[in-house]
C-alpha positions in Angstrom: 63.9 118.0 130.7 66.6 115.3 131.3 65.2 113.3 128.3 65.6 116.4 126.1 69.2 117.0 127.2 70.1 113.3 126.6 68.7 113.5 123.1 71.0 116.4 122.2 74.1 114.4 123.1 75.5 112.3 120.2 74.0 108.8 120.5 76.5 106.0 121.0 74.4 103.1 119.6 74.2 104.6 116.0 78.0 104.6 116.0 78.0 100.9 116.5 77.0 100.2 112.9 79.8 100.2 110.4 79.4 101.4 106.8 81.4 101.9 103.7 82.8 105.5 103.4 84.7 105.2 100.2 86.6 103.0 97.7 89.4 103.1 95.2 88.2 102.8 92.4 85.1 104.7 93.5 81.7 103.3 92.9 80.5 103.9 89.3 84.0 104.8 88.0 85.1 104.1 84.5 88.8 103.5 84.4 91.2 102.7 81.5 94.1 101.4 83.6 93.5 98.6 86.1 94.7 99.3 89.6 97.0 96.8 91.3 94.7 96.8 94.4 91.1 97.6 95.2 90.7 99.5 98.5 87.5 99.8 100.6 87.3 102.3 103.4 84.9 101.9 106.3 83.6 104.0 109.2 85.0 101.6 111.8 87.9 99.1 111.8 86.7 95.9 110.2 87.4 92.5 111.8 89.7 90.4 109.6 88.0 87.2 110.9 84.5 88.2 109.9 85.1 90.4 106.9 84.6 89.0 103.4 85.5 90.7 100.1 84.8 89.3 96.6 85.8 90.7 93.2 84.1 89.5 90.1 84.6 90.6 86.5 82.6 90.1 83.3 80.8 86.8 83.1 81.3 86.3 86.9 85.0 85.5 86.6 86.8 85.9 89.9 89.2 88.9 89.8 90.6 88.9 93.3 94.4 88.3 93.2 94.7 87.2 96.8 93.5 87.5 100.3 92.4 90.9 101.7 94.9 92.9 103.8 93.8 95.2 106.7 95.1 98.6 107.8 93.0 100.5 110.3 89.6 101.2 108.6 90.9 100.1 105.2 90.7 96.8 103.4 92.8 96.1 100.3 92.4 93.3 97.8 95.0 92.5 95.1 93.2 93.0 91.7 93.7 90.5 88.8 92.0 92.2 85.9 90.6 90.4 82.9 88.8 91.7 79.9 87.1 95.1 79.7 83.7 95.3 81.4 81.9 95.6 84.7 83.7 94.6 87.9 81.8 94.1 91.1 83.4 94.3 94.5 81.2 92.6 97.1 81.8 93.1 100.8 80.4 92.0 104.1 81.6 93.3 107.5 80.3 92.9 111.0 79.6 95.9 113.1 80.8 96.1 116.7 77.2 95.3 117.8 77.2 92.2 115.7 75.0 93.6 112.9 76.2 92.4 109.5 76.6 95.1 106.8 77.0 94.1 103.2 77.1 95.9 99.8 78.9 96.3 96.6 81.0 98.7 94.6 80.8 98.6 90.8 83.3 100.0 88.4 84.0 99.6 84.7 87.4 98.7 83.2 87.3 100.2 79.7 90.4 98.4 78.4 91.1 94.7 79.0 94.2 92.7 79.5 95.7 90.7 76.6 93.8 87.5 75.9 94.6 84.7 78.4 95.4 81.5 76.4 93.6 79.4 79.0 90.3 81.3 78.4 88.3 80.6 75.2 87.6 83.6 73.0 84.2 85.1 73.1 82.4 87.1 70.4 83.0 90.8 70.4 79.3 91.5 70.8 79.4 90.1 74.3 82.6 92.0 75.3 80.9 95.3 74.6 77.8 94.5 76.5 79.0 94.8 80.1 80.9 98.0 79.4 77.9 99.4 77.6 75.7 98.4 80.6 78.1 100.1 83.0 77.9 103.3 81.0 74.2 103.5 81.7 73.6 105.7 84.7 71.1 103.3 86.2 73.6 100.7 87.5 75.3 103.5 89.6 71.9 104.5 90.9 71.0 100.9 91.6 74.3 100.5 93.5 73.6 103.5 95.6 70.2 102.1 96.5 71.7 98.7 97.2 74.4 100.4 99.3 71.8 102.3 101.3 69.8 99.1 101.8 73.0 97.3 102.9 73.7 100.0 105.5 70.3 99.1 107.0 67.1 101.0 107.2 67.5 101.3 111.0 70.5 103.6 110.5 70.7 107.2 109.8 72.4 110.3 110.9 72.6 110.5 114.7 71.9 114.2 114.4 68.7 113.5 112.4 67.4 111.2 115.2 68.4 113.7 117.9 66.6 116.5 116.0 63.5 114.4 115.6 63.6 113.7 119.3 63.8 117.4 120.2 60.9 118.1 117.8 58.8 115.4 119.5 59.6 117.0 123.0 58.7 120.5 121.8 55.5 119.1 120.3 54.6 117.4 123.6 55.4 120.5 125.5 53.1 122.7 123.3 50.3 120.1 123.6 50.7 120.1 127.4 50.5 123.9 127.6 47.5 124.0 125.3 45.6 121.4 127.4 46.4 123.3 130.6 45.1 126.5 129.1 41.8 124.8 128.1 41.2 123.5 131.5 41.9 126.8 133.2 38.7 129.0 133.3 
């Protein structure tokens, strides 16, 4: 009985794992105007010492404009946009229990910045490719799967695990009653 009651209480260990709860721009977004900063929101406050954030643009060009800043559960990175195309924000945070959580947020910038004279010009066929690829719904679905994997397969809703525990207890109780009735003449 005590085990059943303890399973109904919210489990504390599941809360020890951090996870991404949102971003600006959101995952899978197509935006025409580049934001000044990219923001990631987490379930728990990330540690500035162990948190890593990278931003890459088309052709794996770095697009972070500086070091991340931390405010509660939010991490912001200055954004240095380049040409139009797919941008990937990679992150790695460490949960309070030491478990590393990593993932990525993808968004497409539909209009680029003026050509940088220090960067050589590329054919227009290659500039359209990343934006076209980001318009395909499969990268967003792939990102969602990667994000789910990054959160860890050992995680899930605490209420789901509590519900499964209660179902297991009820099943054990029914089996015990059924066995006792068989033994009684």
